C-alpha positions in Angstrom: 201.8 281.6 161.6 199.5 278.7 160.2 196.3 279.5 158.0 193.4 278.0 160.1 190.9 276.0 157.5 188.0 274.6 158.7 186.7 271.7 156.4 183.4 272.0 154.4 180.9 269.3 155.6 179.8 267.0 153.0 177.9 264.3 151.8 180.6 261.9 152.6 181.0 263.2 155.8 177.3 262.6 156.9 177.5 259.0 154.7 180.2 258.4 157.3 178.9 259.6 160.6 175.8 257.7 159.7 177.8 254.3 158.9 180.0 254.6 162.2 177.0 255.3 164.1 173.7 254.8 162.7 171.2 254.8 166.3 173.0 257.9 167.3 173.1 259.9 163.6 169.3 258.6 163.3 168.7 259.8 167.0 170.2 263.2 166.5 168.3 264.0 163.1 165.0 262.9 164.3 165.9 265.4 167.4 166.7 268.1 165.0 163.7 267.4 162.9 161.4 267.9 166.0 163.2 270.8 167.3 163.1 273.1 164.0 159.2 271.6 163.7 156.5 274.2 163.5 155.1 274.7 167.2 154.7 277.2 169.7 157.3 279.1 168.2 157.3 279.3 164.1 159.9 278.0 162.1 161.7 281.3 161.2 161.8 282.3 164.7 163.2 278.7 165.5 165.9 279.9 163.1 166.5 283.2 164.4 167.3 281.6 167.5 169.6 278.8 166.2 171.5 282.1 164.2 172.0 283.7 167.1 173.2 280.6 169.4 175.7 279.5 166.7 177.1 282.9 166.9 177.7 282.5 170.7 178.9 279.3 170.0 181.2 280.5 167.7 180.3 277.3 164.9 180.8 278.4 161.6 178.5 275.4 160.0 176.1 275.9 162.2 176.3 279.9 161.4 176.2 279.2 157.6 173.4 276.3 158.0 171.5 278.4 160.2 171.5 281.5 158.5 170.6 279.7 154.8 167.5 278.2 156.7 166.5 281.1 158.3 166.5 282.9 154.9 164.3 279.8 153.3 162.1 280.3 156.6 161.4 284.0 155.2 164.0 285.4 157.8 165.1 289.3 156.2 169.0 290.2 156.4 167.7 292.8 158.8 166.1 289.7 161.0 169.5 287.9 160.8 171.4 290.6 161.8 169.3 291.6 164.6 169.9 287.9 165.9 173.1 288.2 166.0 173.2 291.5 167.6 171.2 289.7 170.6 173.8 287.2 170.5 176.5 289.7 170.7 174.8 291.5 173.4 174.4 288.4 175.6 177.9 287.2 175.5 179.1 290.9 176.5 176.2 291.0 179.1 177.9 288.0 180.8 181.0 289.8 181.2 178.8 292.9 182.5 176.9 290.6 184.7 179.9 289.2 186.5 181.3 292.1 187.0 179.7 292.1 190.4 182.5 289.4 191.1 185.1 291.9 190.7 183.2 294.9 192.4 183.3 292.9 195.7 186.8 292.1 195.6 187.9 295.9 195.4 185.5 296.4 198.5 187.6 293.5 200.2 189.6 295.2 203.0 192.8 293.3 202.3 195.6 294.8 200.8 195.5 294.8 197.0 199.5 294.6 197.0 200.9 292.3 199.3 203.8 292.8 201.2 206.9 291.1 200.7 206.5 289.1 204.4 202.8 287.5 203.1 202.9 283.8 202.4 201.6 281.8 199.5 197.8 282.5 199.2 195.7 279.7 200.6 193.8 279.4 197.6 196.7 278.4 195.4 197.1 275.0 196.8 199.9 272.8 195.0 197.0 269.7 195.2 194.5 272.0 193.9 196.6 273.5 191.0 198.9 271.0 190.2 199.3 272.6 186.6 200.8 275.7 188.7 203.5 273.6 190.7 206.4 275.3 188.6 205.3 278.9 189.5 207.2 280.7 192.3 205.6 280.7 195.9 203.8 284.1 196.1 200.9 286.1 197.9 197.8 286.3 195.6 197.2 289.9 194.2 
């Protein structure tokens, strides 16, 4: 198994990105500055939200940058960890909330195990799922 290594963002990367797309880079920088400026939410709160979002999006660069920014804005280690737990709960909460789909299917009167005479499930249309064309025809479970 190969070792996954993520490159460290450098000033050279930023300079190259700016050189390749100066208008987009400048616009993004201005947007970021405006978003994280003091407003209805203080900077520390905004950075704690960013720490949580970075964990949900699983962006290692965002995690590093926003944890450091949250610390500079006065967030404690406990506050940062609580923000991460909020992110974890929200991500787990989505799976919990979507369980209603499975619950509805469990209440479906259709048999859970198809008998051999059943045909291909109409939801498994070859046109709708060309990547599944090589799968054998069988009823949906």
